[in-house]
C-alpha angles and dihedrals in degrees: 000000000000090000090052093054094046094044092051094042090242097128119106102252094180094054097048089047096050103033106027140054126208101028093132098060089044091051091048088055093048094048093048097248092123101047106007093250114115111215095212131145094272090054089051092049090061091056104036104029088231109131117253089235091057092048092052094045091049089053093049092045092050092052094044098056140028104287136183115201112205136182128195119232091246095077091069090063095074136081107287087008091159092070102070090056096048090045093050089053090049092051091047089050091051090052087052100219099115107132096023122112110265093009140088122045139309136187132208099008091151094058110029114089093207092074110102089006105076118183134195120257104277133125124265124217108296143153133202116271095210127231128296103230092205097042088219127139139151133205104272093233089062092066097114092046091051091052095043102038109037111180095023118129125243139177127231127172093328094316121123112210144148130232114255122235102251116207098168134032120199109186122186117168125012135045113246091185085067105041104030121096125238094020093191087062090049091052089057091049091047090066092064106075119078093224135019122193123188135186109213144157094197137036093260120170087260093053089049089058100050129101091216125025118195108199108232128195124248120235090267090063100055142041117257146152120244124204145097142206088264099055130073091209128073114195133212103226104204119199106255101191137004120269109285124236104341099321122139133196117260092252091058093046091052092042092056093045090050089049090054089054093045096250104102096121092048091051100044096035084213095299132119125207098283093040089055091051089051090048091052093046093048091051090052091046091057089055092050091048092052087056093049094249120142118238131172123237116266097260091053091046092050091048096046094041101228149043123210135207114213118247113270116268092238136028118267115246116180111243096353091138092048090051092051094049118002091185100051092038101035118173122248090257125113089256096036088236139085104290112218088165117031118208088191094057089043087058091057091062093212111172089202095053117039120196095259135040107292137177104238116174112236120242090251124035136114090273093059125099089241090068088077086070101029105034102179125078109220114209116190123209140187111267122254094209101055142013106264102306097332116126093003087150090053122113094252095053095041092050090056096055124099116225086351091299140098112279124248115203115212133175116254094244093052090046093050092049089057098040091246119157127193110281096020120141106239135184116235110196150156134165092291098057146299138245136192119241141171114254122237115183108217126175089196091070114088118249109262092030132097124189129209130172120227124233106077105134110254108259111172122185088186138331087280100051134040110191105201107052106262105162093199090083083071104042125102118252100218131118117254084240140326086264099062104009088204120159120278095206101122096091145011140166116259145155127231127211134171116260113240120210128008112332117232111261118258110251100178092116099038110115117248116255116281096023113121114236090234087066094052093124097049131070098227146347127244118279131160111274106245092229095045111028096180092060115069108211116146146313111282085229113194116174094175109081096157125009096023121241095346124172097280105010093115095048124079112241 
């Protein structure tokens, strides 16, 4: 599309000259001056399957009317996932409508609750996160590499660093055995630390692989404040029922641990749960008052159940001030403008992230050599029947499964070639692992493509077979690039075959050995902490025995 605009002289020369830097080297790349390969509509057709005529017409239509170019968040979760966003910005800049109502570009409109609900500039409820005394962090998608390769160097956004040697993992919030890629690799890394502690409300795959599980309350069992910087409403979240079994809220767990270490006063700052909520609300109220926005006192808020910011006085238009005056309202980029060529990124000399938007084939796609062995392109999606992996055991999620497993959607021709019928249990596999899934024949899926949602609780029978349909046993554990190091879990190359014989039963929701059924909804029951017998905290639950935290060590055979 960009080639079509440049070739026809339809791009906004004035806008890219006044509001952008680096358009010329990008244009040279698109027109083939740099590498001899013209990135025109015919070239794009060979990659995308979209006809060259359609590509050209889309470009002309976008330039001829007010057009908003939007990308979903999912595109970032693929190898070289930065490039679609940078390219979208470049195309929007060439069209020249950035900063105009209904024009320019936008990301994540399908998942960000601020869209269509603009709010004035005022703080949401927040509390300090404290300081990291080591000042160390890693990109979260590099978790397995950190555990497996301590001391090894890595690159991230121009930073040179080495992985630390992790001896203890303390995990509160999240489920890495859902969201991480190449779960068989993560299982190997999970053996390395001496101790793993997990806060959980449910027997998730992560809780099953911990040495110590601290049973944490759900939002229904504690008081809280709900809100964000993208929402005009702040909600009083009243406790609906007492903590079940022997669970505690995270604040109480941390308070007791801090007390054991002699730091209770420093942690609590002299406040209990409700006093902290009042403190958080009062800090937010001061910010609202500075902006001239009315807000009730805490007691009124807590009784009425919500506080509301008024709608903004004018519609929000991304970068409208920058468009009107790019000097007075410069962007937070090194140049203050839209960078279509980045000198800073050029200085990093990353082979996997050039300094301007670039087509870079992913490691696995139908155009790769590996497709000769693994001929189907797996695309993973967010589930419609749960949020990520939350409530996978709930009635809605369970009812959507096929043969008690996550569905895999496959085109009729691909299913026929493999003898797969609707409702069959199939094995989806590549050289990283395999999982069982329930087949859904779907003519809306492209030939050569299969689609699975994420979120099925990881249920491995062994390193060679996952029983429940978690596609992250198949995905590649490689950063999108050295620049962003984001996960590349959106897609992978696979093969599909029918399962012969009786499939192994799914055991993702079977309680670990030794856990009473009455405690099915909680991660542990109270037991004296071995280092502090007078203070009941949690079972030091260790499913591993030998070997530790293996594929099915937490699951009764």
